PyMOL Python script that loads the backbone (N, CA, C, O; Angstrom):
from pymol import cmd

cmd.read_pdbstr("""\
ATOM      1  N   MET A   1       8.761 -12.239 -14.245  1.00  0.00           N
ATOM      2  CA  MET A   1       7.953 -11.172 -14.853  1.00  0.00           C
ATOM      3  C   MET A   1       6.654 -10.952 -14.078  1.00  0.00           C
ATOM      4  O   MET A   1       6.273  -9.817 -13.791  1.00  0.00           O
ATOM      5  N   ALA A   2       5.987 -12.048 -13.747  1.00  0.00           N
ATOM      6  CA  ALA A   2       4.712 -11.919 -13.029  1.00  0.00           C
ATOM      7  C   ALA A   2       4.912 -11.205 -11.695  1.00  0.00           C
ATOM      8  O   ALA A   2       4.088 -10.395 -11.272  1.00  0.00           O
ATOM      9  N   LYS A   3       6.035 -11.529 -11.044  1.00  0.00           N
ATOM     10  CA  LYS A   3       6.296 -10.921  -9.742  1.00  0.00           C
ATOM     11  C   LYS A   3       6.466  -9.406  -9.881  1.00  0.00           C
ATOM     12  O   LYS A   3       5.936  -8.637  -9.079  1.00  0.00           O
ATOM     13  N   GLU A   4       7.196  -8.998 -10.886  1.00  0.00           N
ATOM     14  CA  GLU A   4       7.419  -7.567 -11.094  1.00  0.00           C
ATOM     15  C   GLU A   4       6.107  -6.846 -11.350  1.00  0.00           C
ATOM     16  O   GLU A   4       5.877  -5.741 -10.860  1.00  0.00           O
ATOM     17  N   LEU A   5       5.263  -7.490 -12.119  1.00  0.00           N
ATOM     18  CA  LEU A   5       3.965  -6.895 -12.426  1.00  0.00           C
ATOM     19  C   LEU A   5       3.172  -6.690 -11.146  1.00  0.00           C
ATOM     20  O   LEU A   5       2.564  -5.641 -10.937  1.00  0.00           O
ATOM     21  N   LYS A   6       3.187  -7.707 -10.292  1.00  0.00           N
ATOM     22  CA  LYS A   6       2.469  -7.611  -9.030  1.00  0.00           C
ATOM     23  C   LYS A   6       3.021  -6.475  -8.183  1.00  0.00           C
ATOM     24  O   LYS A   6       2.272  -5.693  -7.597  1.00  0.00           O
ATOM     25  N   GLU A   7       4.347  -6.399  -8.131  1.00  0.00           N
ATOM     26  CA  GLU A   7       4.979  -5.343  -7.338  1.00  0.00           C
ATOM     27  C   GLU A   7       4.507  -3.973  -7.808  1.00  0.00           C
ATOM     28  O   GLU A   7       4.211  -3.090  -7.004  1.00  0.00           O
ATOM     29  N   LYS A   8       4.442  -3.817  -9.122  1.00  0.00           N
ATOM     30  CA  LYS A   8       4.000  -2.545  -9.697  1.00  0.00           C
ATOM     31  C   LYS A   8       2.572  -2.235  -9.284  1.00  0.00           C
ATOM     32  O   LYS A   8       2.244  -1.098  -8.945  1.00  0.00           O
ATOM     33  N   LYS A   9       1.725  -3.260  -9.314  1.00  0.00           N
ATOM     34  CA  LYS A   9       0.325  -3.069  -8.925  1.00  0.00           C
ATOM     35  C   LYS A   9       0.243  -2.637  -7.472  1.00  0.00           C
ATOM     36  O   LYS A   9      -0.498  -1.720  -7.119  1.00  0.00           O
ATOM     37  N   VAL A  10       1.018  -3.317  -6.635  1.00  0.00           N
ATOM     38  CA  VAL A  10       1.025  -2.991  -5.209  1.00  0.00           C
ATOM     39  C   VAL A  10       1.468  -1.545  -5.016  1.00  0.00           C
ATOM     40  O   VAL A  10       0.862  -0.794  -4.252  1.00  0.00           O
ATOM     41  N   ALA A  11       2.522  -1.168  -5.713  1.00  0.00           N
ATOM     42  CA  ALA A  11       3.047   0.189  -5.582  1.00  0.00           C
ATOM     43  C   ALA A  11       2.006   1.208  -6.000  1.00  0.00           C
ATOM     44  O   ALA A  11       1.851   2.256  -5.373  1.00  0.00           O
ATOM     45  N   LYS A  12       1.294   0.884  -7.070  1.00  0.00           N
ATOM     46  CA  LYS A  12       0.268   1.798  -7.582  1.00  0.00           C
ATOM     47  C   LYS A  12      -0.815   2.027  -6.526  1.00  0.00           C
ATOM     48  O   LYS A  12      -1.210   3.161  -6.257  1.00  0.00           O
ATOM     49  N   ILE A  13      -1.282   0.938  -5.940  1.00  0.00           N
ATOM     50  CA  ILE A  13      -2.328   1.027  -4.918  1.00  0.00           C
ATOM     51  C   ILE A  13      -1.821   1.838  -3.727  1.00  0.00           C
ATOM     52  O   ILE A  13      -2.516   2.712  -3.208  1.00  0.00           O
ATOM     53  N   ALA A  14      -0.604   1.532  -3.312  1.00  0.00           N
ATOM     54  CA  ALA A  14      -0.042   2.202  -2.138  1.00  0.00           C
ATOM     55  C   ALA A  14       0.166   3.688  -2.395  1.00  0.00           C
ATOM     56  O   ALA A  14      -0.062   4.522  -1.519  1.00  0.00           O
ATOM     57  N   LYS A  15       0.602   4.006  -3.611  1.00  0.00           N
ATOM     58  CA  LYS A  15       0.826   5.408  -3.947  1.00  0.00           C
ATOM     59  C   LYS A  15      -0.476   6.190  -3.892  1.00  0.00           C
ATOM     60  O   LYS A  15      -0.526   7.313  -3.391  1.00  0.00           O
ATOM     61  N   LYS A  16      -1.524   5.578  -4.415  1.00  0.00           N
ATOM     62  CA  LYS A  16      -2.842   6.233  -4.389  1.00  0.00           C
ATOM     63  C   LYS A  16      -3.231   6.535  -2.945  1.00  0.00           C
ATOM     64  O   LYS A  16      -3.678   7.634  -2.615  1.00  0.00           O
ATOM     65  N   ALA A  17      -3.050   5.533  -2.105  1.00  0.00           N
ATOM     66  CA  ALA A  17      -3.411   5.689  -0.698  1.00  0.00           C
ATOM     67  C   ALA A  17      -2.539   6.744  -0.035  1.00  0.00           C
ATOM     68  O   ALA A  17      -3.007   7.536   0.783  1.00  0.00           O
ATOM     69  N   ALA A  18      -1.272   6.738  -0.401  1.00  0.00           N
ATOM     70  CA  ALA A  18      -0.344   7.700   0.183  1.00  0.00           C
ATOM     71  C   ALA A  18      -0.769   9.126  -0.143  1.00  0.00           C
ATOM     72  O   ALA A  18      -0.676  10.022   0.695  1.00  0.00           O
ATOM     73  N   LYS A  19      -1.236   9.323  -1.367  1.00  0.00           N
ATOM     74  CA  LYS A  19      -1.716  10.648  -1.767  1.00  0.00           C
ATOM     75  C   LYS A  19      -2.885  11.068  -0.896  1.00  0.00           C
ATOM     76  O   LYS A  19      -3.007  12.231  -0.513  1.00  0.00           O
ATOM     77  N   LYS A  20      -3.747  10.100  -0.588  1.00  0.00           N
ATOM     78  CA  LYS A  20      -4.896  10.380   0.264  1.00  0.00           C
ATOM     79  C   LYS A  20      -4.429  10.842   1.638  1.00  0.00           C
ATOM     80  O   LYS A  20      -4.976  11.778   2.222  1.00  0.00           O
ATOM     81  N   VAL A  21      -3.399  10.160   2.136  1.00  0.00           N
ATOM     82  CA  VAL A  21      -2.874  10.507   3.457  1.00  0.00           C
ATOM     83  C   VAL A  21      -2.448  11.968   3.463  1.00  0.00           C
ATOM     84  O   VAL A  21      -2.761  12.718   4.388  1.00  0.00           O
ATOM     85  N   VAL A  22      -1.739  12.353   2.429  1.00  0.00           N
ATOM     86  CA  VAL A  22      -1.208  13.712   2.369  1.00  0.00           C
ATOM     87  C   VAL A  22      -2.325  14.734   2.189  1.00  0.00           C
ATOM     88  O   VAL A  22      -2.364  15.746   2.889  1.00  0.00           O
ATOM     89  N   SER A  23      -3.223  14.471   1.259  1.00  0.00           N
ATOM     90  CA  SER A  23      -4.247  15.466   0.942  1.00  0.00           C
ATOM     91  C   SER A  23      -5.310  15.574   2.031  1.00  0.00           C
ATOM     92  O   SER A  23      -5.821  16.664   2.290  1.00  0.00           O
ATOM     93  N   LYS A  24      -5.646  14.457   2.671  1.00  0.00           N
ATOM     94  CA  LYS A  24      -6.723  14.498   3.667  1.00  0.00           C
ATOM     95  C   LYS A  24      -6.197  14.402   5.094  1.00  0.00           C
ATOM     96  O   LYS A  24      -6.981  14.315   6.039  1.00  0.00           O
ATOM     97  N   LYS A  25      -4.876  14.416   5.259  1.00  0.00           N
ATOM     98  CA  LYS A  25      -4.251  14.330   6.580  1.00  0.00           C
ATOM     99  C   LYS A  25      -4.782  13.127   7.361  1.00  0.00           C
ATOM    100  O   LYS A  25      -5.099  13.225   8.546  1.00  0.00           O
ATOM    101  N   LYS A  26      -4.870  12.006   6.675  1.00  0.00           N
ATOM    102  CA  LYS A  26      -5.367  10.797   7.348  1.00  0.00           C
ATOM    103  C   LYS A  26      -4.234  10.093   8.086  1.00  0.00           C
ATOM    104  O   LYS A  26      -3.053  10.340   7.842  1.00  0.00           O
ATOM    105  N   ASP A  27      -4.630   9.219   8.986  1.00  0.00           N
ATOM    106  CA  ASP A  27      -3.657   8.472   9.769  1.00  0.00           C
ATOM    107  C   ASP A  27      -2.921   7.473   8.872  1.00  0.00           C
ATOM    108  O   ASP A  27      -3.545   6.700   8.144  1.00  0.00           O
ATOM    109  N   VAL A  28      -1.611   7.500   8.934  1.00  0.00           N
ATOM    110  CA  VAL A  28      -0.793   6.646   8.074  1.00  0.00           C
ATOM    111  C   VAL A  28      -1.097   5.172   8.328  1.00  0.00           C
ATOM    112  O   VAL A  28      -1.244   4.388   7.391  1.00  0.00           O
ATOM    113  N   LYS A  29      -1.191   4.806   9.605  1.00  0.00           N
ATOM    114  CA  LYS A  29      -1.426   3.401   9.947  1.00  0.00           C
ATOM    115  C   LYS A  29      -2.744   2.907   9.375  1.00  0.00           C
ATOM    116  O   LYS A  29      -2.820   1.810   8.821  1.00  0.00           O
ATOM    117  N   LYS A  30      -3.777   3.721   9.514  1.00  0.00           N
ATOM    118  CA  LYS A  30      -5.100   3.329   9.019  1.00  0.00           C
ATOM    119  C   LYS A  30      -5.068   3.114   7.516  1.00  0.00           C
ATOM    120  O   LYS A  30      -5.595   2.128   7.003  1.00  0.00           O
ATOM    121  N   VAL A  31      -4.447   4.044   6.825  1.00  0.00           N
ATOM    122  CA  VAL A  31      -4.380   3.949   5.374  1.00  0.00           C
ATOM    123  C   VAL A  31      -3.544   2.747   4.966  1.00  0.00           C
ATOM    124  O   VAL A  31      -3.875   2.044   4.012  1.00  0.00           O
ATOM    125  N   ALA A  32      -2.464   2.517   5.691  1.00  0.00           N
ATOM    126  CA  ALA A  32      -1.606   1.367   5.401  1.00  0.00           C
ATOM    127  C   ALA A  32      -2.392   0.073   5.532  1.00  0.00           C
ATOM    128  O   ALA A  32      -2.233  -0.851   4.735  1.00  0.00           O
ATOM    129  N   LYS A  33      -3.242   0.022   6.550  1.00  0.00           N
ATOM    130  CA  LYS A  33      -4.069  -1.166   6.755  1.00  0.00           C
ATOM    131  C   LYS A  33      -4.999  -1.384   5.567  1.00  0.00           C
ATOM    132  O   LYS A  33      -5.160  -2.505   5.082  1.00  0.00           O
ATOM    133  N   LYS A  34      -5.600  -0.306   5.113  1.00  0.00           N
ATOM    134  CA  LYS A  34      -6.510  -0.383   3.972  1.00  0.00           C
ATOM    135  C   LYS A  34      -5.787  -0.881   2.730  1.00  0.00           C
ATOM    136  O   LYS A  34      -6.291  -1.731   1.995  1.00  0.00           O
ATOM    137  N   VAL A  35      -4.599  -0.335   2.514  1.00  0.00           N
ATOM    138  CA  VAL A  35      -3.794  -0.750   1.362  1.00  0.00           C
ATOM    139  C   VAL A  35      -3.488  -2.234   1.476  1.00  0.00           C
ATOM    140  O   VAL A  35      -3.625  -2.982   0.508  1.00  0.00           O
ATOM    141  N   ALA A  36      -3.075  -2.653   2.657  1.00  0.00           N
ATOM    142  CA  ALA A  36      -2.735  -4.055   2.878  1.00  0.00           C
ATOM    143  C   ALA A  36      -3.937  -4.941   2.557  1.00  0.00           C
ATOM    144  O   ALA A  36      -3.800  -5.981   1.913  1.00  0.00           O
ATOM    145  N   LYS A  37      -5.112  -4.516   3.012  1.00  0.00           N
ATOM    146  CA  LYS A  37      -6.326  -5.296   2.749  1.00  0.00           C
ATOM    147  C   LYS A  37      -6.573  -5.438   1.257  1.00  0.00           C
ATOM    148  O   LYS A  37      -6.886  -6.522   0.764  1.00  0.00           O
ATOM    149  N   LYS A  38      -6.429  -4.326   0.546  1.00  0.00           N
ATOM    150  CA  LYS A  38      -6.644  -4.341  -0.900  1.00  0.00           C
ATOM    151  C   LYS A  38      -5.672  -5.283  -1.581  1.00  0.00           C
ATOM    152  O   LYS A  38      -6.039  -6.068  -2.455  1.00  0.00           O
ATOM    153  N   VAL A  39      -4.418  -5.183  -1.156  1.00  0.00           N
ATOM    154  CA  VAL A  39      -3.364  -5.995  -1.749  1.00  0.00           C
ATOM    155  C   VAL A  39      -3.623  -7.470  -1.488  1.00  0.00           C
ATOM    156  O   VAL A  39      -3.447  -8.312  -2.368  1.00  0.00           O
ATOM    157  N   ILE A  40      -4.047  -7.769  -0.260  1.00  0.00           N
ATOM    158  CA  ILE A  40      -4.331  -9.160   0.096  1.00  0.00           C
ATOM    159  C   ILE A  40      -5.516  -9.673  -0.722  1.00  0.00           C
ATOM    160  O   ILE A  40      -5.518 -10.809  -1.196  1.00  0.00           O
ATOM    161  N   LYS A  41      -6.510  -8.818  -0.874  1.00  0.00           N
ATOM    162  CA  LYS A  41      -7.694  -9.190  -1.647  1.00  0.00           C
ATOM    163  C   LYS A  41      -7.305  -9.571  -3.070  1.00  0.00           C
ATOM    164  O   LYS A  41      -7.842 -10.516  -3.647  1.00  0.00           O
ATOM    165  N   LEU A  42      -6.363  -8.815  -3.620  1.00  0.00           N
ATOM    166  CA  LEU A  42      -5.922  -9.081  -4.985  1.00  0.00           C
ATOM    167  C   LEU A  42      -4.906 -10.216  -5.033  1.00  0.00           C
ATOM    168  O   LEU A  42      -4.427 -10.598  -6.101  1.00  0.00           O
ATOM    169  N   LYS A  43      -4.584 -10.751  -3.840  1.00  0.00           N
ATOM    170  CA  LYS A  43      -3.621 -11.853  -3.728  1.00  0.00           C
ATOM    171  C   LYS A  43      -2.289 -11.496  -4.385  1.00  0.00           C
ATOM    172  O   LYS A  43      -1.693 -12.315  -5.085  1.00  0.00           O
ATOM    173  N   LEU A  44      -1.836 -10.283  -4.155  1.00  0.00           N
ATOM    174  CA  LEU A  44      -0.597  -9.838  -4.789  1.00  0.00           C
ATOM    175  C   LEU A  44       0.620 -10.263  -3.986  1.00  0.00           C
ATOM    176  O   LEU A  44       1.615 -10.717  -4.552  1.00  0.00           O
ATOM    177  N   THR A  45       0.545 -10.119  -2.675  1.00  0.00           N
ATOM    178  CA  THR A  45       1.660 -10.542  -1.839  1.00  0.00           C
ATOM    179  C   THR A  45       1.129 -11.133  -0.551  1.00  0.00           C
ATOM    180  O   THR A  45      -0.073 -11.101  -0.291  1.00  0.00           O
ATOM    181  N   LYS A  46       2.018 -11.666   0.244  1.00  0.00           N
ATOM    182  CA  LYS A  46       1.624 -12.196   1.555  1.00  0.00           C
ATOM    183  C   LYS A  46       1.220 -11.027   2.448  1.00  0.00           C
ATOM    184  O   LYS A  46       1.791  -9.941   2.355  1.00  0.00           O
ATOM    185  N   PRO A  47       0.235 -11.256   3.309  1.00  0.00           N
ATOM    186  CA  PRO A  47      -0.294 -10.184   4.159  1.00  0.00           C
ATOM    187  C   PRO A  47       0.776  -9.384   4.902  1.00  0.00           C
ATOM    188  O   PRO A  47       0.736  -8.153   4.906  1.00  0.00           O
ATOM    189  N   ALA A  48       1.723 -10.067   5.527  1.00  0.00           N
ATOM    190  CA  ALA A  48       2.753  -9.364   6.302  1.00  0.00           C
ATOM    191  C   ALA A  48       3.575  -8.454   5.396  1.00  0.00           C
ATOM    192  O   ALA A  48       3.871  -7.308   5.733  1.00  0.00           O
ATOM    193  N   LYS A  49       3.934  -8.997   4.240  1.00  0.00           N
ATOM    194  CA  LYS A  49       4.723  -8.225   3.282  1.00  0.00           C
ATOM    195  C   LYS A  49       3.919  -7.009   2.817  1.00  0.00           C
ATOM    196  O   LYS A  49       4.463  -5.913   2.686  1.00  0.00           O
ATOM    197  N   ALA A  50       2.659  -7.203   2.576  1.00  0.00           N
ATOM    198  CA  ALA A  50       1.800  -6.126   2.098  1.00  0.00           C
ATOM    199  C   ALA A  50       1.741  -4.999   3.116  1.00  0.00           C
ATOM    200  O   ALA A  50       1.831  -3.825   2.758  1.00  0.00           O
ATOM    201  N   LYS A  51       1.590  -5.355   4.377  1.00  0.00           N
ATOM    202  CA  LYS A  51       1.502  -4.338   5.422  1.00  0.00           C
ATOM    203  C   LYS A  51       2.788  -3.548   5.515  1.00  0.00           C
ATOM    204  O   LYS A  51       2.778  -2.323   5.637  1.00  0.00           O
ATOM    205  N   LYS A  52       3.903  -4.269   5.456  1.00  0.00           N
ATOM    206  CA  LYS A  52       5.206  -3.602   5.537  1.00  0.00           C
ATOM    207  C   LYS A  52       5.373  -2.613   4.400  1.00  0.00           C
ATOM    208  O   LYS A  52       5.767  -1.465   4.610  1.00  0.00           O
ATOM    209  N   ALA A  53       5.071  -3.066   3.202  1.00  0.00           N
ATOM    210  CA  ALA A  53       5.228  -2.225   2.012  1.00  0.00           C
ATOM    211  C   ALA A  53       4.319  -1.004   2.106  1.00  0.00           C
ATOM    212  O   ALA A  53       4.734   0.114   1.798  1.00  0.00           O
ATOM    213  N   ALA A  54       3.092  -1.223   2.527  1.00  0.00           N
ATOM    214  CA  ALA A  54       2.123  -0.135   2.616  1.00  0.00           C
ATOM    215  C   ALA A  54       2.588   0.920   3.615  1.00  0.00           C
ATOM    216  O   ALA A  54       2.504   2.120   3.355  1.00  0.00           O
ATOM    217  N   LYS A  55       3.075   0.455   4.757  1.00  0.00           N
ATOM    218  CA  LYS A  55       3.533   1.387   5.775  1.00  0.00           C
ATOM    219  C   LYS A  55       4.709   2.203   5.260  1.00  0.00           C
ATOM    220  O   LYS A  55       4.786   3.416   5.459  1.00  0.00           O
ATOM    221  N   LYS A  56       5.624   1.506   4.593  1.00  0.00           N
ATOM    222  CA  LYS A  56       6.825   2.160   4.088  1.00  0.00           C
ATOM    223  C   LYS A  56       6.451   3.284   3.123  1.00  0.00           C
ATOM    224  O   LYS A  56       6.957   4.402   3.222  1.00  0.00           O
ATOM    225  N   ILE A  57       5.566   2.967   2.201  1.00  0.00           N
ATOM    226  CA  ILE A  57       5.187   3.940   1.178  1.00  0.00           C
ATOM    227  C   ILE A  57       4.385   5.086   1.797  1.00  0.00           C
ATOM    228  O   ILE A  57       4.566   6.251   1.442  1.00  0.00           O
ATOM    229  N   ALA A  58       3.508   4.739   2.716  1.00  0.00           N
ATOM    230  CA  ALA A  58       2.692   5.770   3.363  1.00  0.00           C
ATOM    231  C   ALA A  58       3.568   6.730   4.160  1.00  0.00           C
ATOM    232  O   ALA A  58       3.346   7.941   4.161  1.00  0.00           O
ATOM    233  N   LYS A  59       4.562   6.172   4.834  1.00  0.00           N
ATOM    234  CA  LYS A  59       5.467   7.015   5.628  1.00  0.00           C
ATOM    235  C   LYS A  59       6.248   7.943   4.717  1.00  0.00           C
ATOM    236  O   LYS A  59       6.447   9.116   5.033  1.00  0.00           O
ATOM    237  N   LYS A  60       6.688   7.412   3.584  1.00  0.00           N
ATOM    238  CA  LYS A  60       7.459   8.205   2.632  1.00  0.00           C
ATOM    239  C   LYS A  60       6.636   9.404   2.161  1.00  0.00           C
ATOM    240  O   LYS A  60       7.152  10.511   2.012  1.00  0.00           O
ATOM    241  N   ALA A  61       5.374   9.164   1.936  1.00  0.00           N
ATOM    242  CA  ALA A  61       4.506  10.209   1.392  1.00  0.00           C
ATOM    243  C   ALA A  61       4.117  11.234   2.464  1.00  0.00           C
ATOM    244  O   ALA A  61       3.920  12.413   2.172  1.00  0.00           O
ATOM    245  N   ALA A  62       4.015  10.772   3.673  1.00  0.00           N
ATOM    246  CA  ALA A  62       3.541  11.643   4.756  1.00  0.00           C
ATOM    247  C   ALA A  62       4.553  12.721   5.132  1.00  0.00           C
ATOM    248  O   ALA A  62       4.294  13.527   6.026  1.00  0.00           O
TER     249      ALA A  62
END
""", "prot")
cmd.dss("prot")
cmd.show_as("cartoon", "prot")
cmd.util.cbc("prot")
cmd.orient("prot")
């Protein structure tokens, strides 16, 4: 259960960032990095996993 909750939180953060990418035409990589940092700060997932997830979601939105 805890893991699912974390995943949801990560997705929420990434989605917010993804929206920013689309609306402000920001660089996907840069935004993905920011998302990863936030996720790591919240200790939600391992850094590598966070970056992968962030990139995936950002690319989907872009």
